[in-house]
Structure formats: C-alpha cells, structure tokens
PyMOL commands that place a pseudoatom at each C-alpha (Angstrom):
pseudoatom trace, name=CA, resn=UNK, resi=1, chain=A, elem=C, hetatm=0, pos=[0.000, 0.000, 0.000]
pseudoatom trace, name=CA, resn=UNK, resi=2, chain=A, elem=C, hetatm=0, pos=[1.358, 3.426, -0.919]
pseudoatom trace, name=CA, resn=UNK, resi=3, chain=A, elem=C, hetatm=0, pos=[2.006, 6.201, 1.569]
pseudoatom trace, name=CA, resn=UNK, resi=4, chain=A, elem=C, hetatm=0, pos=[-0.917, 8.307, 0.350]
pseudoatom trace, name=CA, resn=UNK, resi=5, chain=A, elem=C, hetatm=0, pos=[-3.309, 5.355, 0.608]
pseudoatom trace, name=CA, resn=UNK, resi=6, chain=A, elem=C, hetatm=0, pos=[-2.096, 4.677, 4.144]
pseudoatom trace, name=CA, resn=UNK, resi=7, chain=A, elem=C, hetatm=0, pos=[-2.588, 8.325, 5.102]
pseudoatom trace, name=CA, resn=UNK, resi=8, chain=A, elem=C, hetatm=0, pos=[-6.076, 8.313, 3.585]
pseudoatom trace, name=CA, resn=UNK, resi=9, chain=A, elem=C, hetatm=0, pos=[-6.997, 5.157, 5.523]
pseudoatom trace, name=CA, resn=UNK, resi=10, chain=A, elem=C, hetatm=0, pos=[-5.644, 6.714, 8.731]
pseudoatom trace, name=CA, resn=UNK, resi=11, chain=A, elem=C, hetatm=0, pos=[-7.770, 9.848, 8.254]
pseudoatom trace, name=CA, resn=UNK, resi=12, chain=A, elem=C, hetatm=0, pos=[-10.823, 7.740, 7.435]
pseudoatom trace, name=CA, resn=UNK, resi=13, chain=A, elem=C, hetatm=0, pos=[-10.291, 5.662, 10.574]
pseudoatom trace, name=CA, resn=UNK, resi=14, chain=A, elem=C, hetatm=0, pos=[-9.909, 8.788, 12.690]
pseudoatom trace, name=CA, resn=UNK, resi=15, chain=A, elem=C, hetatm=0, pos=[-13.082, 10.262, 11.196]
pseudoatom trace, name=CA, resn=UNK, resi=16, chain=A, elem=C, hetatm=0, pos=[-15.003, 7.060, 11.991]
pseudoatom trace, name=CA, resn=UNK, resi=17, chain=A, elem=C, hetatm=0, pos=[-13.749, 7.148, 15.572]
pseudoatom trace, name=CA, resn=UNK, resi=18, chain=A, elem=C, hetatm=0, pos=[-14.777, 10.793, 15.989]
pseudoatom trace, name=CA, resn=UNK, resi=19, chain=A, elem=C, hetatm=0, pos=[-18.205, 10.477, 14.342]
pseudoatom trace, name=CA, resn=UNK, resi=20, chain=A, elem=C, hetatm=0, pos=[-20.047, 9.529, 17.555]
pseudoatom trace, name=CA, resn=UNK, resi=21, chain=A, elem=C, hetatm=0, pos=[-18.443, 12.526, 19.266]
pseudoatom trace, name=CA, resn=UNK, resi=22, chain=A, elem=C, hetatm=0, pos=[-19.592, 14.944, 16.601]
pseudoatom trace, name=CA, resn=UNK, resi=23, chain=A, elem=C, hetatm=0, pos=[-23.109, 13.510, 16.696]
pseudoatom trace, name=CA, resn=UNK, resi=24, chain=A, elem=C, hetatm=0, pos=[-23.342, 14.137, 20.438]
pseudoatom trace, name=CA, resn=UNK, resi=25, chain=A, elem=C, hetatm=0, pos=[-22.033, 17.682, 20.008]
pseudoatom trace, name=CA, resn=UNK, resi=26, chain=A, elem=C, hetatm=0, pos=[-24.805, 18.415, 17.510]
pseudoatom trace, name=CA, resn=UNK, resi=27, chain=A, elem=C, hetatm=0, pos=[-27.373, 17.751, 20.254]
pseudoatom trace, name=CA, resn=UNK, resi=28, chain=A, elem=C, hetatm=0, pos=[-26.483, 20.948, 22.118]
pseudoatom trace, name=CA, resn=UNK, resi=29, chain=A, elem=C, hetatm=0, pos=[-29.392, 23.390, 22.100]
pseudoatom trace, name=CA, resn=UNK, resi=30, chain=A, elem=C, hetatm=0, pos=[-27.867, 26.834, 21.711]
pseudoatom trace, name=CA, resn=UNK, resi=31, chain=A, elem=C, hetatm=0, pos=[-31.084, 28.502, 22.896]
pseudoatom trace, name=CA, resn=UNK, resi=32, chain=A, elem=C, hetatm=0, pos=[-30.448, 27.191, 26.397]
pseudoatom trace, name=CA, resn=UNK, resi=33, chain=A, elem=C, hetatm=0, pos=[-27.011, 28.794, 26.645]
pseudoatom trace, name=CA, resn=UNK, resi=34, chain=A, elem=C, hetatm=0, pos=[-26.426, 32.127, 28.329]
pseudoatom trace, name=CA, resn=UNK, resi=35, chain=A, elem=C, hetatm=0, pos=[-25.425, 35.065, 26.111]
pseudoatom trace, name=CA, resn=UNK, resi=36, chain=A, elem=C, hetatm=0, pos=[-22.140, 35.124, 28.061]
pseudoatom trace, name=CA, resn=UNK, resi=37, chain=A, elem=C, hetatm=0, pos=[-21.010, 32.136, 25.993]
pseudoatom trace, name=CA, resn=UNK, resi=38, chain=A, elem=C, hetatm=0, pos=[-20.764, 34.513, 23.013]
pseudoatom trace, name=CA, resn=UNK, resi=39, chain=A, elem=C, hetatm=0, pos=[-18.092, 36.669, 24.689]
pseudoatom trace, name=CA, resn=UNK, resi=40, chain=A, elem=C, hetatm=0, pos=[-15.107, 34.600, 23.452]
pseudoatom trace, name=CA, resn=UNK, resi=41, chain=A, elem=C, hetatm=0, pos=[-16.516, 34.799, 19.913]
pseudoatom trace, name=CA, resn=UNK, resi=42, chain=A, elem=C, hetatm=0, pos=[-16.916, 38.570, 20.241]
pseudoatom trace, name=CA, resn=UNK, resi=43, chain=A, elem=C, hetatm=0, pos=[-13.389, 38.704, 21.663]
pseudoatom trace, name=CA, resn=UNK, resi=44, chain=A, elem=C, hetatm=0, pos=[-11.820, 36.910, 18.720]
pseudoatom trace, name=CA, resn=UNK, resi=45, chain=A, elem=C, hetatm=0, pos=[-13.782, 39.063, 16.260]
pseudoatom trace, name=CA, resn=UNK, resi=46, chain=A, elem=C, hetatm=0, pos=[-12.601, 42.212, 17.995]
pseudoatom trace, name=CA, resn=UNK, resi=47, chain=A, elem=C, hetatm=0, pos=[-9.055, 40.844, 18.039]
pseudoatom trace, name=CA, resn=UNK, resi=48, chain=A, elem=C, hetatm=0, pos=[-9.217, 40.198, 14.300]
pseudoatom trace, name=CA, resn=UNK, resi=49, chain=A, elem=C, hetatm=0, pos=[-10.605, 43.695, 13.680]
pseudoatom trace, name=CA, resn=UNK, resi=50, chain=A, elem=C, hetatm=0, pos=[-8.511, 45.798, 16.070]
pseudoatom trace, name=CA, resn=UNK, resi=51, chain=A, elem=C, hetatm=0, pos=[-5.184, 44.133, 16.899]
pseudoatom trace, name=CA, resn=UNK, resi=52, chain=A, elem=C, hetatm=0, pos=[-3.827, 44.249, 13.302]
pseudoatom trace, name=CA, resn=UNK, resi=53, chain=A, elem=C, hetatm=0, pos=[-4.456, 47.996, 13.311]
pseudoatom trace, name=CA, resn=UNK, resi=54, chain=A, elem=C, hetatm=0, pos=[-2.871, 48.799, 16.675]
pseudoatom trace, name=CA, resn=UNK, resi=55, chain=A, elem=C, hetatm=0, pos=[-0.115, 46.150, 16.786]
pseudoatom trace, name=CA, resn=UNK, resi=56, chain=A, elem=C, hetatm=0, pos=[0.406, 44.743, 13.284]
pseudoatom trace, name=CA, resn=UNK, resi=57, chain=A, elem=C, hetatm=0, pos=[3.785, 43.128, 13.941]
pseudoatom trace, name=CA, resn=UNK, resi=58, chain=A, elem=C, hetatm=0, pos=[2.569, 41.360, 17.087]
pseudoatom trace, name=CA, resn=UNK, resi=59, chain=A, elem=C, hetatm=0, pos=[-0.602, 40.223, 15.314]
pseudoatom trace, name=CA, resn=UNK, resi=60, chain=A, elem=C, hetatm=0, pos=[1.214, 38.734, 12.324]
pseudoatom trace, name=CA, resn=UNK, resi=61, chain=A, elem=C, hetatm=0, pos=[3.762, 37.016, 14.553]
pseudoatom trace, name=CA, resn=UNK, resi=62, chain=A, elem=C, hetatm=0, pos=[1.238, 35.626, 17.081]
pseudoatom trace, name=CA, resn=UNK, resi=63, chain=A, elem=C, hetatm=0, pos=[-2.225, 35.488, 15.488]
pseudoatom trace, name=CA, resn=UNK, resi=64, chain=A, elem=C, hetatm=0, pos=[-2.412, 31.691, 15.826]
pseudoatom trace, name=CA, resn=UNK, resi=65, chain=A, elem=C, hetatm=0, pos=[-1.576, 31.916, 19.530]
pseudoatom trace, name=CA, resn=UNK, resi=66, chain=A, elem=C, hetatm=0, pos=[-4.230, 34.595, 20.012]
pseudoatom trace, name=CA, resn=UNK, resi=67, chain=A, elem=C, hetatm=0, pos=[-6.800, 32.392, 18.263]
pseudoatom trace, name=CA, resn=UNK, resi=68, chain=A, elem=C, hetatm=0, pos=[-5.891, 29.391, 20.412]
pseudoatom trace, name=CA, resn=UNK, resi=69, chain=A, elem=C, hetatm=0, pos=[-6.133, 31.567, 23.525]
pseudoatom trace, name=CA, resn=UNK, resi=70, chain=A, elem=C, hetatm=0, pos=[-9.683, 32.640, 22.616]
pseudoatom trace, name=CA, resn=UNK, resi=71, chain=A, elem=C, hetatm=0, pos=[-10.601, 29.013, 21.908]
pseudoatom trace, name=CA, resn=UNK, resi=72, chain=A, elem=C, hetatm=0, pos=[-9.286, 28.082, 25.341]
pseudoatom trace, name=CA, resn=UNK, resi=73, chain=A, elem=C, hetatm=0, pos=[-11.278, 30.941, 26.923]
pseudoatom trace, name=CA, resn=UNK, resi=74, chain=A, elem=C, hetatm=0, pos=[-14.383, 29.241, 25.532]
pseudoatom trace, name=CA, resn=UNK, resi=75, chain=A, elem=C, hetatm=0, pos=[-13.438, 25.573, 25.945]
pseudoatom trace, name=CA, resn=UNK, resi=76, chain=A, elem=C, hetatm=0, pos=[-12.174, 25.657, 29.543]
pseudoatom trace, name=CA, resn=UNK, resi=77, chain=A, elem=C, hetatm=0, pos=[-15.435, 26.947, 31.107]
pseudoatom trace, name=CA, resn=UNK, resi=78, chain=A, elem=C, hetatm=0, pos=[-17.428, 24.832, 28.645]
pseudoatom trace, name=CA, resn=UNK, resi=79, chain=A, elem=C, hetatm=0, pos=[-15.579, 21.716, 29.828]
pseudoatom trace, name=CA, resn=UNK, resi=80, chain=A, elem=C, hetatm=0, pos=[-16.275, 22.657, 33.451]
pseudoatom trace, name=CA, resn=UNK, resi=81, chain=A, elem=C, hetatm=0, pos=[-19.994, 23.161, 32.819]
pseudoatom trace, name=CA, resn=UNK, resi=82, chain=A, elem=C, hetatm=0, pos=[-20.709, 20.331, 30.367]
pseudoatom trace, name=CA, resn=UNK, resi=83, chain=A, elem=C, hetatm=0, pos=[-17.854, 17.905, 30.945]
pseudoatom trace, name=CA, resn=UNK, resi=84, chain=A, elem=C, hetatm=0, pos=[-14.545, 17.415, 29.139]
pseudoatom trace, name=CA, resn=UNK, resi=85, chain=A, elem=C, hetatm=0, pos=[-15.888, 14.731, 26.775]
pseudoatom trace, name=CA, resn=UNK, resi=86, chain=A, elem=C, hetatm=0, pos=[-18.707, 16.988, 25.575]
pseudoatom trace, name=CA, resn=UNK, resi=87, chain=A, elem=C, hetatm=0, pos=[-16.314, 19.930, 25.235]
pseudoatom trace, name=CA, resn=UNK, resi=88, chain=A, elem=C, hetatm=0, pos=[-13.958, 17.781, 23.156]
pseudoatom trace, name=CA, resn=UNK, resi=89, chain=A, elem=C, hetatm=0, pos=[-16.893, 16.559, 21.054]
pseudoatom trace, name=CA, resn=UNK, resi=90, chain=A, elem=C, hetatm=0, pos=[-17.987, 20.155, 20.454]
pseudoatom trace, name=CA, resn=UNK, resi=91, chain=A, elem=C, hetatm=0, pos=[-14.440, 21.097, 19.464]
pseudoatom trace, name=CA, resn=UNK, resi=92, chain=A, elem=C, hetatm=0, pos=[-14.209, 18.162, 17.043]
pseudoatom trace, name=CA, resn=UNK, resi=93, chain=A, elem=C, hetatm=0, pos=[-17.658, 19.002, 15.650]
pseudoatom trace, name=CA, resn=UNK, resi=94, chain=A, elem=C, hetatm=0, pos=[-16.542, 22.578, 14.977]
pseudoatom trace, name=CA, resn=UNK, resi=95, chain=A, elem=C, hetatm=0, pos=[-13.257, 21.478, 13.401]
pseudoatom trace, name=CA, resn=UNK, resi=96, chain=A, elem=C, hetatm=0, pos=[-14.899, 18.831, 11.203]
pseudoatom trace, name=CA, resn=UNK, resi=97, chain=A, elem=C, hetatm=0, pos=[-17.694, 20.980, 9.817]
pseudoatom trace, name=CA, resn=UNK, resi=98, chain=A, elem=C, hetatm=0, pos=[-17.320, 19.131, 6.548]
pseudoatom trace, name=CA, resn=UNK, resi=99, chain=A, elem=C, hetatm=0, pos=[-20.328, 20.567, 4.660]
pseudoatom trace, name=CA, resn=UNK, resi=100, chain=A, elem=C, hetatm=0, pos=[-19.151, 24.125, 5.302]
pseudoatom trace, name=CA, resn=UNK, resi=101, chain=A, elem=C, hetatm=0, pos=[-15.579, 23.258, 4.293]
pseudoatom trace, name=CA, resn=UNK, resi=102, chain=A, elem=C, hetatm=0, pos=[-16.871, 21.672, 1.078]
pseudoatom trace, name=CA, resn=UNK, resi=103, chain=A, elem=C, hetatm=0, pos=[-19.022, 24.744, 0.386]
pseudoatom trace, name=CA, resn=UNK, resi=104, chain=A, elem=C, hetatm=0, pos=[-16.082, 27.097, 0.845]
pseudoatom trace, name=CA, resn=UNK, resi=105, chain=A, elem=C, hetatm=0, pos=[-13.834, 24.922, -1.311]
pseudoatom trace, name=CA, resn=UNK, resi=106, chain=A, elem=C, hetatm=0, pos=[-16.418, 24.789, -4.093]
pseudoatom trace, name=CA, resn=UNK, resi=107, chain=A, elem=C, hetatm=0, pos=[-17.076, 28.533, -3.948]
pseudoatom trace, name=CA, resn=UNK, resi=108, chain=A, elem=C, hetatm=0, pos=[-13.355, 29.313, -3.891]
pseudoatom trace, name=CA, resn=UNK, resi=109, chain=A, elem=C, hetatm=0, pos=[-12.794, 27.059, -6.894]
pseudoatom trace, name=CA, resn=UNK, resi=110, chain=A, elem=C, hetatm=0, pos=[-15.694, 28.489, -8.871]
pseudoatom trace, name=CA, resn=UNK, resi=111, chain=A, elem=C, hetatm=0, pos=[-15.201, 32.142, -7.917]
pseudoatom trace, name=CA, resn=UNK, resi=112, chain=A, elem=C, hetatm=0, pos=[-11.446, 31.858, -8.347]
pseudoatom trace, name=CA, resn=UNK, resi=113, chain=A, elem=C, hetatm=0, pos=[-11.944, 31.569, -12.093]
pseudoatom trace, name=CA, resn=UNK, resi=114, chain=A, elem=C, hetatm=0, pos=[-14.309, 34.541, -12.322]
pseudoatom trace, name=CA, resn=UNK, resi=115, chain=A, elem=C, hetatm=0, pos=[-12.591, 37.817, -13.040]
pseudoatom trace, name=CA, resn=UNK, resi=116, chain=A, elem=C, hetatm=0, pos=[-14.687, 40.926, -13.569]
pseudoatom trace, name=CA, resn=UNK, resi=117, chain=A, elem=C, hetatm=0, pos=[-12.907, 43.406, -15.824]
pseudoatom trace, name=CA, resn=UNK, resi=118, chain=A, elem=C, hetatm=0, pos=[-13.592, 47.045, -16.295]
pseudoatom trace, name=CA, resn=UNK, resi=119, chain=A, elem=C, hetatm=0, pos=[-12.234, 50.511, -15.863]
pseudoatom trace, name=CA, resn=UNK, resi=120, chain=A, elem=C, hetatm=0, pos=[-13.094, 50.834, -12.197]
pseudoatom trace, name=CA, resn=UNK, resi=121, chain=A, elem=C, hetatm=0, pos=[-11.858, 53.765, -10.150]
pseudoatom trace, name=CA, resn=UNK, resi=122, chain=A, elem=C, hetatm=0, pos=[-12.785, 53.772, -6.470]
pseudoatom trace, name=CA, resn=UNK, resi=123, chain=A, elem=C, hetatm=0, pos=[-15.205, 56.667, -6.335]
pseudoatom trace, name=CA, resn=UNK, resi=124, chain=A, elem=C, hetatm=0, pos=[-17.898, 56.984, -3.667]
pseudoatom trace, name=CA, resn=UNK, resi=125, chain=A, elem=C, hetatm=0, pos=[-20.558, 56.229, -6.315]
pseudoatom trace, name=CA, resn=UNK, resi=126, chain=A, elem=C, hetatm=0, pos=[-18.783, 53.057, -7.498]
pseudoatom trace, name=CA, resn=UNK, resi=127, chain=A, elem=C, hetatm=0, pos=[-18.129, 51.846, -3.948]
pseudoatom trace, name=CA, resn=UNK, resi=128, chain=A, elem=C, hetatm=0, pos=[-21.773, 52.385, -3.013]
pseudoatom trace, name=CA, resn=UNK, resi=129, chain=A, elem=C, hetatm=0, pos=[-22.848, 50.597, -6.184]
pseudoatom trace, name=CA, resn=UNK, resi=130, chain=A, elem=C, hetatm=0, pos=[-20.606, 47.596, -5.471]
pseudoatom trace, name=CA, resn=UNK, resi=131, chain=A, elem=C, hetatm=0, pos=[-21.911, 47.412, -1.896]
pseudoatom trace, name=CA, resn=UNK, resi=132, chain=A, elem=C, hetatm=0, pos=[-25.521, 47.628, -3.103]
pseudoatom trace, name=CA, resn=UNK, resi=133, chain=A, elem=C, hetatm=0, pos=[-24.923, 45.005, -5.811]
pseudoatom trace, name=CA, resn=UNK, resi=134, chain=A, elem=C, hetatm=0, pos=[-23.212, 42.748, -3.275]
pseudoatom trace, name=CA, resn=UNK, resi=135, chain=A, elem=C, hetatm=0, pos=[-26.075, 43.133, -0.828]
pseudoatom trace, name=CA, resn=UNK, resi=136, chain=A, elem=C, hetatm=0, pos=[-28.649, 42.191, -3.469]
pseudoatom trace, name=CA, resn=UNK, resi=137, chain=A, elem=C, hetatm=0, pos=[-26.544, 39.298, -4.812]
pseudoatom trace, name=CA, resn=UNK, resi=138, chain=A, elem=C, hetatm=0, pos=[-25.944, 37.968, -1.295]
pseudoatom trace, name=CA, resn=UNK, resi=139, chain=A, elem=C, hetatm=0, pos=[-29.693, 37.806, -0.757]
pseudoatom trace, name=CA, resn=UNK, resi=140, chain=A, elem=C, hetatm=0, pos=[-30.015, 35.681, -3.882]
pseudoatom trace, name=CA, resn=UNK, resi=141, chain=A, elem=C, hetatm=0, pos=[-26.836, 33.588, -4.052]
pseudoatom trace, name=CA, resn=UNK, resi=142, chain=A, elem=C, hetatm=0, pos=[-25.692, 33.614, -0.426]
pseudoatom trace, name=CA, resn=UNK, resi=143, chain=A, elem=C, hetatm=0, pos=[-23.301, 35.781, 1.524]
pseudoatom trace, name=CA, resn=UNK, resi=144, chain=A, elem=C, hetatm=0, pos=[-20.212, 33.649, 0.948]
pseudoatom trace, name=CA, resn=UNK, resi=145, chain=A, elem=C, hetatm=0, pos=[-20.652, 33.494, -2.821]
pseudoatom trace, name=CA, resn=UNK, resi=146, chain=A, elem=C, hetatm=0, pos=[-21.374, 37.204, -3.210]
pseudoatom trace, name=CA, resn=UNK, resi=147, chain=A, elem=C, hetatm=0, pos=[-18.437, 38.141, -0.989]
pseudoatom trace, name=CA, resn=UNK, resi=148, chain=A, elem=C, hetatm=0, pos=[-16.042, 35.915, -2.931]
pseudoatom trace, name=CA, resn=UNK, resi=149, chain=A, elem=C, hetatm=0, pos=[-17.333, 37.273, -6.246]
pseudoatom trace, name=CA, resn=UNK, resi=150, chain=A, elem=C, hetatm=0, pos=[-17.135, 41.002, -5.451]
pseudoatom trace, name=CA, resn=UNK, resi=151, chain=A, elem=C, hetatm=0, pos=[-14.220, 41.450, -3.024]
pseudoatom trace, name=CA, resn=UNK, resi=152, chain=A, elem=C, hetatm=0, pos=[-11.614, 41.420, -5.807]
pseudoatom trace, name=CA, resn=UNK, resi=153, chain=A, elem=C, hetatm=0, pos=[-13.317, 44.122, -7.920]
pseudoatom trace, name=CA, resn=UNK, resi=154, chain=A, elem=C, hetatm=0, pos=[-13.730, 46.278, -4.803]
pseudoatom trace, name=CA, resn=UNK, resi=155, chain=A, elem=C, hetatm=0, pos=[-10.048, 45.915, -3.897]
pseudoatom trace, name=CA, resn=UNK, resi=156, chain=A, elem=C, hetatm=0, pos=[-8.924, 46.434, -7.499]
pseudoatom trace, name=CA, resn=UNK, resi=157, chain=A, elem=C, hetatm=0, pos=[-11.019, 49.586, -7.842]
pseudoatom trace, name=CA, resn=UNK, resi=158, chain=A, elem=C, hetatm=0, pos=[-9.574, 50.947, -4.601]
pseudoatom trace, name=CA, resn=UNK, resi=159, chain=A, elem=C, hetatm=0, pos=[-5.920, 50.082, -5.149]
pseudoatom trace, name=CA, resn=UNK, resi=160, chain=A, elem=C, hetatm=0, pos=[-4.989, 53.691, -5.950]
pseudoatom trace, name=CA, resn=UNK, resi=161, chain=A, elem=C, hetatm=0, pos=[-6.641, 55.041, -2.779]
pseudoatom trace, name=CA, resn=UNK, resi=162, chain=A, elem=C, hetatm=0, pos=[-4.796, 55.620, 0.490]
pseudoatom trace, name=CA, resn=UNK, resi=163, chain=A, elem=C, hetatm=0, pos=[-7.623, 54.653, 2.823]
pseudoatom trace, name=CA, resn=UNK, resi=164, chain=A, elem=C, hetatm=0, pos=[-9.160, 51.305, 1.896]
pseudoatom trace, name=CA, resn=UNK, resi=165, chain=A, elem=C, hetatm=0, pos=[-9.799, 49.561, 5.218]
pseudoatom trace, name=CA, resn=UNK, resi=166, chain=A, elem=C, hetatm=0, pos=[-13.202, 51.134, 5.864]
pseudoatom trace, name=CA, resn=UNK, resi=167, chain=A, elem=C, hetatm=0, pos=[-14.443, 49.941, 2.472]
pseudoatom trace, name=CA, resn=UNK, resi=168, chain=A, elem=C, hetatm=0, pos=[-13.532, 46.358, 3.292]
pseudoatom trace, name=CA, resn=UNK, resi=169, chain=A, elem=C, hetatm=0, pos=[-15.160, 46.649, 6.737]
pseudoatom trace, name=CA, resn=UNK, resi=170, chain=A, elem=C, hetatm=0, pos=[-18.408, 47.947, 5.197]
pseudoatom trace, name=CA, resn=UNK, resi=171, chain=A, elem=C, hetatm=0, pos=[-18.185, 45.190, 2.586]
pseudoatom trace, name=CA, resn=UNK, resi=172, chain=A, elem=C, hetatm=0, pos=[-17.871, 42.546, 5.298]
pseudoatom trace, name=CA, resn=UNK, resi=173, chain=A, elem=C, hetatm=0, pos=[-20.780, 43.979, 7.288]
pseudoatom trace, name=CA, resn=UNK, resi=174, chain=A, elem=C, hetatm=0, pos=[-23.136, 44.461, 4.350]
pseudoatom trace, name=CA, resn=UNK, resi=175, chain=A, elem=C, hetatm=0, pos=[-22.276, 41.751, 1.835]
pseudoatom trace, name=CA, resn=UNK, resi=176, chain=A, elem=C, hetatm=0, pos=[-20.777, 38.957, 3.941]
pseudoatom trace, name=CA, resn=UNK, resi=177, chain=A, elem=C, hetatm=0, pos=[-23.070, 39.308, 6.973]
pseudoatom trace, name=CA, resn=UNK, resi=178, chain=A, elem=C, hetatm=0, pos=[-26.202, 41.459, 7.076]
pseudoatom trace, name=CA, resn=UNK, resi=179, chain=A, elem=C, hetatm=0, pos=[-27.480, 40.898, 3.545]
pseudoatom trace, name=CA, resn=UNK, resi=180, chain=A, elem=C, hetatm=0, pos=[-28.004, 37.204, 4.216]
pseudoatom trace, name=CA, resn=UNK, resi=181, chain=A, elem=C, hetatm=0, pos=[-30.939, 38.141, 6.432]
pseudoatom trace, name=CA, resn=UNK, resi=182, chain=A, elem=C, hetatm=0, pos=[-32.820, 39.864, 3.593]
pseudoatom trace, name=CA, resn=UNK, resi=183, chain=A, elem=C, hetatm=0, pos=[-34.146, 36.600, 2.198]
pseudoatom trace, name=CA, resn=UNK, resi=184, chain=A, elem=C, hetatm=0, pos=[-34.174, 32.923, 3.211]
pseudoatom trace, name=CA, resn=UNK, resi=185, chain=A, elem=C, hetatm=0, pos=[-31.960, 32.176, 0.197]
pseudoatom trace, name=CA, resn=UNK, resi=186, chain=A, elem=C, hetatm=0, pos=[-29.112, 34.342, 1.476]
pseudoatom trace, name=CA, resn=UNK, resi=187, chain=A, elem=C, hetatm=0, pos=[-28.296, 32.332, 4.550]
for i in range(1, 187): cmd.bond("trace and resi %d" % i, "trace and resi %d" % (i + 1))
show_as sticks, trace
zoom trace
C-alpha cells in the first residue's frame, strides 16, 4: 500500500472514531445557553478587527496563539460546565464541519476563475454601487458566494486610494453578513 493510501486510511479511521463525538455535540441546544457564551466569539472578532491595526507586527507574529487563547477561553469553562468529553466533542464538531468546508472549497474554486474586468476607479458612487450590488446578490446567491465574487473588484477599484480599510469593513458587514438576512436564500 502506498504512503498516500495509508494516510487516507488513517484519516478515514480517525473520522469514523470521531463520528459519535460529533453527533453528540450536535445535540447541544444553543437557545439554552447564556449570552455570556458569546463573549469569546466577540473577543476573537474584535481581536481580528482591532489588533492588526494597533499592533500589526505582534498580530502577524502571534495570530495563531491569540486564536488558540480565545478558543481556550471558551473551551475551559465549557468543559467545566458540560464535561470534558462533551467539550472535546464540540471542538471536534466545529473542526470537522465538513459541509461548510466543502461549500467554501467549491465557492473558492468556482469564484477563483471569475474575473470581472472594467475601468473601475474607487469613487464613492462606485463603492456604493458595489456594496448595493453585493447586498442584493448575497440575498439571492448567499453571503459567501457574493463576498467571494465582489471582493476582488472592490479591492482592485480601490488600489490607488490611500484609505481602503473602511471599504472592506463595510463590505464585510453588508455583503458577507447582514445581507443574508434579507431573504431565506441568502443564509
């Protein structure tokens, strides 16, 4: 048996061993949890948004450690409240979110070949138009697909501008997040 076949069999065996764990993690009813459980998630989002701006060198050197620290801030109290086995099962369930990984891979592959061309110059009118188009498209084709389709044109149109960060932040809020709530298709 070749090395790649052995590796594939090892991963398949590991997945079969972890399947009962992920099934038990899916039984958690999020409606019963306190809103305090969202604080580590808010913390990592704020870290992603703020730390690169105030300490870019530290962020780029230690972003994986910061992410692991926020995961630990969630998992340690979760293990105390629900037990270490359930906390591990929840962790494995989150790491093996196979349908979402497949969706992202498919969208990346498909959108990676799409290149919108044009003479785009980052004016307020164009930026507003791209945000509006992205919001409408995200309601129809989903937030992930619309974001992957329109982020490159937005960045390309703004490459001559000094201040670009706020455009990307608005893009993330409107196209990649909020617009999915405009229709059931956008989720």
